[in-house]
N, C-alpha and C positions, 0 to 999 in steps of 0.2 A: 504494500500500500504506500503510495507516495506521501511525503510529509504534508503536502498541502491538503490532501484528502483527509488525512488523520486530523489536522488542525480544524478543518471544516466540520468534523463530526463532534467536536467538543461543544457542549451546550453553553449558553451564555452564563448561567450561574457558576459553572465551573471556571470560566474565564475570570469572572469577578473574584472568585475565591483565590485563584492563582495570583491575580494582581494584588489583592490585599496582603497575601502572604509574602509576596515579593517585596512590597513596601516595608513590611515588618522586618524581613530578613536583611535586605540591603536596598535602600531607596533608589539607587540608579537602575537596578534591575526592575523595580516597580515602575519607574518612569518608562523604561524600554517596553515593558509589557503594555502599559497604558498607551504609548505611542503606536504599538502594533495594533491594539484593539481599535483605536480611533482610525488609523490608516486603513485597516481592512474592513471598516464599517461594522465590526461586531458589536460595538456599543451604540450604533445608530438606531434609528426607529425600528427597523425590521431585520437586522442582522445582515449577513453577507449577501444572500440572494443572488439572483442573476440580473444582468443589465436590463432584461426585458420583464422583470418583476414576476418571475415564477419561482416556485419552490421545487426544483427538480431533484435536489439532493435531500433526502430525508434521513436524518440521523437516527441512531438506535433509541434516542430519548423521546422520539415522537410517537404518539399513540397511533394506531393503525387508521383511525378515522381522521387524522390530520390535525388534531389539536394537541398542543403541548401539555403535559401533565402539570407543569407549574403555572399555567395560565397563559394569557395572550400578552406577549411582550411588545407587540406592535401597536397596541393601543386601540385597535379596531374591534369591531363586533364580530365574534366568530360564530354566533348563532344565527339561525335563519331569522329574517325579519318577522316581527310580530304581525299577526293577522290584523287587517284594518276593519274587518267586519263586513266588507263588501266582497263576496265570493268571486264575482267577475273580475274585480280589480286585482285580488290576490292571485287568481289564475293567470291574468295578464302579466303581472309582475314576475311571477315564478317562471313563466315561459320566456319573458324578455331576459331575465337574468341567465337562464339556461342557454339561450341563444347567444348572449354576449360572451359567456364562458366558452362556448364552442368556437365562436369567432376568434377569441383570444388564443385558444389552443391552436387553431389553424394558422393564425398569424405567427405564433411562436415557431411552429413547424416550418412555415415558409421562410422565416428568418434563418432557421438552422440550415435548411437546404441551400439558401442563398450563400451563407457563410461557407458551407462545404464546397459549393461550386466555385467560389472565389479562391478557396484554398487549393482546390484541384487545378484551377487555371494557373495559379502562381507556381505550383509545383511542376506542372507540365512545361511552363515557360523556363523554369530553372533547368529541368532535365534537357530541354532542347538546346539551351545555351551551353550546357556542359558537354553535350555530344558533338557540338559544332567544332570542327578542327580549328586549332589555333592558326592565325595567319603567319606565314613564313616571316622570319626576321628580315628587316631591310638591310641590304648590303651597302655600306658607306662608300664602296669603290666607285 
């Protein structure tokens, strides 16, 4: 397992505990841990995440239904919206939210395919340049 994957699997409360212990043990190490946490956005609103705002990496601390056992650290509402009392509106809202989630998933998949296509094109260009024979050296005579 790469180091970055291991660090991403550590939950936020553990990072906070490590930072506090590092400050107690030796304050420069505590500052280094704090700088790492801020720089990697682990102390931000919603943790590291992806740039397109999805949670593709689920750590072992996460419950199977997607909620964290220690609560919602992002500050948002993790529960379904309360019913308004109007069945037609509640059905419309549920369908609209489902459709938006599907569109977001499709868009994320599109961005991933686009990134992979760009990576492949760059790699193919690199390989083509590498296979091209070097020009013969110029003779100064």
